[in-house]
C-alpha positions as CSV (number, residue, x, y, z in Angstrom):
1,M,18.9,6.6,23.4
2,S,18.0,6.5,27.1
3,A,16.7,3.0,28.6
4,D,13.1,4.0,27.5
5,P,13.1,6.8,25.1
6,L,9.6,6.6,25.1
7,A,8.5,6.6,28.7
8,W,8.1,10.5,28.7
9,L,5.3,10.3,26.4
10,T,3.4,8.3,28.9
11,T,3.4,10.8,31.5
12,L,2.0,13.7,29.1
13,E,-1.8,15.1,30.1
14,G,-4.2,12.9,28.6
15,V,-2.0,10.3,27.2
16,P,-2.8,7.5,29.2
17,S,-6.2,7.8,29.7
18,A,-6.5,8.3,25.7
19,Y,-4.7,5.3,25.0
20,A,-6.2,3.3,27.8
21,A,-9.6,3.8,26.5
22,T,-8.6,3.5,22.8
23,R,-7.1,-0.2,23.7
24,D,-10.2,-1.0,25.4
25,G,-12.5,-0.1,22.6
26,I,-10.5,-2.5,20.2
27,D,-10.2,-5.1,22.7
28,V,-13.7,-5.1,23.3
29,M,-14.6,-4.9,19.2
30,L,-12.4,-7.8,18.9
31,R,-13.7,-9.7,21.5
32,D,-17.2,-9.3,20.8
33,R,-17.1,-10.2,17.4
34,G,-14.6,-13.1,18.2
35,L,-17.8,-14.8,19.4
36,R,-18.2,-15.5,15.8
37,R,-14.7,-16.9,14.2
38,T,-13.4,-14.4,11.9
39,S,-11.9,-15.5,8.4
40,P,-8.9,-14.8,6.3
41,E,-11.4,-12.7,4.0
42,T,-12.2,-10.5,7.1
43,T,-8.9,-9.8,7.3
44,A,-8.4,-9.3,3.8
45,E,-11.1,-6.9,3.3
46,S,-9.5,-5.2,6.2
47,L,-6.3,-4.6,4.1
48,L,-8.0,-3.6,1.1
49,R,-9.8,-1.0,2.9
50,G,-6.5,0.2,4.2
51,A,-5.1,0.0,0.9
52,H,-7.7,2.3,-0.6
53,A,-7.3,5.1,2.1
54,T,-3.6,5.0,2.3
55,A,-3.7,5.5,-1.7
56,V,-5.9,8.5,-1.0
57,L,-4.1,10.0,1.7
58,E,-0.8,9.4,-0.8
59,G,-2.8,11.4,-3.7
60,S,-5.1,8.6,-5.4
61,A,-8.4,9.6,-6.5
62,S,-9.7,6.0,-6.7
63,T,-12.4,4.5,-5.0
64,L,-12.8,1.6,-2.8
65,A,-15.1,-0.1,-5.4
66,E,-12.6,0.8,-7.8
67,V,-9.7,-0.8,-5.6
68,R,-11.8,-3.8,-5.0
69,E,-12.2,-4.7,-8.9
70,G,-8.4,-4.0,-9.5
71,A,-9.2,-0.9,-11.3
72,G,-7.6,2.0,-9.6
73,D,-4.7,4.2,-10.6
74,Q,-1.1,3.4,-10.0
75,V,-0.9,4.9,-6.4
76,A,-3.7,2.6,-5.4
77,Q,-2.0,-0.3,-7.2
78,D,1.1,0.2,-5.1
79,A,-1.2,0.3,-1.9
80,V,-2.7,-2.9,-2.8
81,R,1.1,-4.5,-3.5
82,V,2.2,-3.5,0.0
83,S,-1.2,-5.0,1.2
84,T,-0.7,-8.1,-0.1
85,E,2.7,-9.0,1.4
86,L,2.7,-6.9,4.6
87,L,1.4,-9.3,7.1
88,S,4.1,-11.8,6.1
89,L,6.6,-9.2,7.3
90,T,5.6,-9.1,10.7
91,P,8.3,-11.5,12.4
92,L,11.1,-9.2,9.9
93,L,9.9,-6.1,11.5
94,A,10.4,-7.3,15.0
95,R,13.9,-9.0,14.0
96,S,15.3,-6.7,11.5
97,P,13.4,-3.3,11.7
98,L,15.6,-2.1,8.8
99,Q,15.2,-4.4,6.4
100,A,11.2,-4.6,6.8
101,L,11.1,-1.1,6.3
102,A,13.4,-1.6,3.1
103,R,10.9,-4.2,1.8
104,I,7.8,-2.2,2.5
105,H,9.3,0.6,0.5
106,A,10.6,-1.7,-2.2
107,L,6.8,-2.8,-2.7
108,A,5.1,0.4,-2.6
109,A,7.8,2.2,-5.4
110,A,8.2,-0.8,-7.3
111,G,8.0,0.7,-10.6
112,S,8.1,4.4,-9.7
113,L,11.6,4.7,-9.0
114,P,15.0,3.1,-10.4
115,D,15.8,-0.2,-8.9
116,E,18.9,1.1,-7.2
117,Q,16.7,3.4,-4.9
118,L,14.3,1.0,-3.8
119,G,14.4,0.2,-0.2
120,R,17.4,2.8,0.3
121,P,17.5,6.1,2.3
122,R,17.9,9.4,0.2
123,D,20.9,10.1,1.8
124,A,23.1,9.9,4.9
125,V,20.9,11.9,7.1
126,S,18.1,9.7,6.4
127,A,19.8,6.3,6.9
128,D,20.9,7.8,10.5
129,R,17.2,8.6,11.1
130,L,16.3,4.9,9.8
131,R,18.7,3.3,12.0
132,G,17.6,5.6,15.3
133,L,14.0,4.1,14.6
134,A,15.1,0.5,14.1
135,E,17.0,1.0,17.7
136,L,13.7,2.2,18.6
137,L,11.7,-0.5,17.6
138,T,14.0,-3.2,19.3
139,M,14.4,-1.6,22.9
140,P,12.1,-2.5,25.6
141,T,9.7,0.1,26.4
142,S,6.8,0.8,29.1
143,A,4.7,2.5,26.4
144,P,1.7,0.9,25.2
145,A,2.0,-0.3,21.7
146,L,-0.4,1.7,20.2
147,L,1.7,4.4,21.3
148,V,5.0,3.0,19.7
149,A,3.0,2.9,16.3
150,A,1.9,6.2,16.4
151,V,5.5,7.5,16.9
152,V,7.1,5.3,14.5
153,H,4.1,6.5,11.8
154,A,4.7,10.3,12.6
155,D,8.8,9.5,12.8
156,L,8.5,8.1,9.2
157,A,6.2,10.2,7.4
158,T,8.1,13.4,8.5
159,A,11.7,12.4,8.1
160,A,10.7,11.2,4.6
161,P,13.9,8.9,4.7
162,F,13.1,7.2,1.2
163,A,13.0,8.9,-2.3
164,S,8.9,8.4,-2.7
165,H,6.0,6.8,-0.8
166,N,6.9,8.0,2.6
167,G,3.3,8.1,4.0
168,M,2.5,4.8,2.4
169,V,5.5,3.2,4.3
170,A,4.6,5.1,7.4
171,R,1.1,3.8,7.5
172,A,1.8,0.4,6.5
173,T,4.6,0.1,9.3
174,E,2.0,1.4,11.8
175,R,-0.4,-1.3,10.8
176,L,2.4,-3.9,10.9
177,L,3.5,-2.8,14.8
178,L,-0.5,-3.3,15.9
179,V,-0.1,-6.8,14.6
180,G,3.5,-7.5,15.6
181,R,2.8,-6.2,19.1
182,G,-0.6,-8.2,19.8
183,V,-2.9,-5.2,19.6
184,D,-4.7,-6.6,16.4
185,E,-3.3,-10.0,15.3
186,K,-5.6,-10.8,12.5
187,S,-5.2,-7.0,11.3
188,L,-9.0,-6.3,11.5
189,V,-8.4,-2.6,12.5
190,V,-8.3,-0.3,9.6
191,P,-6.0,2.6,10.8
192,E,-5.5,3.9,7.9
193,A,-9.1,4.5,7.3
194,G,-9.2,6.5,10.7
195,H,-6.3,8.8,9.4
196,L,-8.7,9.3,6.2
197,A,-11.8,10.3,8.4
198,L,-9.7,12.6,10.3
199,R,-7.7,13.9,7.2
200,A,-7.5,17.8,8.0
201,A,-6.5,16.5,11.7
202,Y,-4.1,14.1,10.4
203,E,-2.1,16.4,8.1
204,S,-2.1,19.5,10.7
205,N,-0.7,17.1,13.3
206,L,1.9,15.7,11.0
207,R,2.9,19.3,10.3
208,G,3.1,19.8,14.0
209,Y,5.0,16.9,14.9
210,A,7.6,17.9,12.1
211,D,8.5,21.1,14.0
212,G,9.9,18.8,16.7
213,A,8.6,21.0,19.8
214,A,6.9,19.1,22.6
215,A,3.7,20.5,22.0
216,G,3.4,18.9,18.5
217,V,4.7,15.6,19.6
218,H,1.8,16.0,22.5
219,A,-0.8,16.9,19.9
220,W,0.2,14.1,17.3
221,V,-0.1,11.5,20.4
222,L,-3.7,12.6,21.2
223,Y,-5.0,12.9,17.8
224,A,-3.4,9.2,16.9
225,A,-5.3,7.7,19.5
226,E,-8.7,9.4,18.4
227,A,-7.5,7.9,14.8
228,Y,-7.3,4.3,16.0
229,A,-10.6,4.5,17.6
230,A,-11.9,5.6,14.3
231,G,-10.0,2.9,12.6
232,A,-12.0,0.1,14.7
233,E,-14.9,1.7,13.9
234,A,-14.0,1.1,10.0
235,S,-13.2,-2.4,10.6
236,P,-15.2,-5.0,8.5
237,L,-16.2,-6.4,11.9
238,R,-18.0,-3.2,12.4
239,R,-19.0,-2.2,8.9
240,P,-19.4,-5.2,6.3
241,A,-18.5,-5.1,3.0
242,E,-20.9,-3.3,0.6
């Protein structure tokens, strides 16, 4: 890898301004609502909303009310299981990304796959992709944290390195990066809900990213800035629990 493999993304048309505006909006939301002391319950609500949204994107038919009551389907239960442990993995993602990704997958796929497949790449190619991602996450970069999260999300979702639950792992890692890199330390933004609100664009832009062409990557990172803004609007700080 080059000294900064993400630097070129910050030169693409519209990307710097889109990410600056999105980060400003998140900062304003957190600062304004931070005048009231937030609580662990607010973070828990954000994580619950994220679990519901990521489960729906993964194929769940459960409603948020069902997930809140613990009555969701298996996919929703998988997502909730990830959310309950996710924030504790913040230091591990910074220190040992491969271990953190393996743990997220093991949480998501517990009960769905044989134990020997939990947290393990599907094949040698997948293992190489994961090592490349881990290297990316430990390298210094001038790219904003939101942009790093967007790229890691898309890489995980499109490479599908695990035998199942790759989208769920990708979205969980994205949220964890926003926490660990200082964008949203209390995890009050709900990026998963942003993607769900823009589902058609989310899925089409992931397909474009998977093609590997620069135009597809450009479209994805512009889309992701919009999705993060929608995730901020979905925060319990903006929209209290019903």
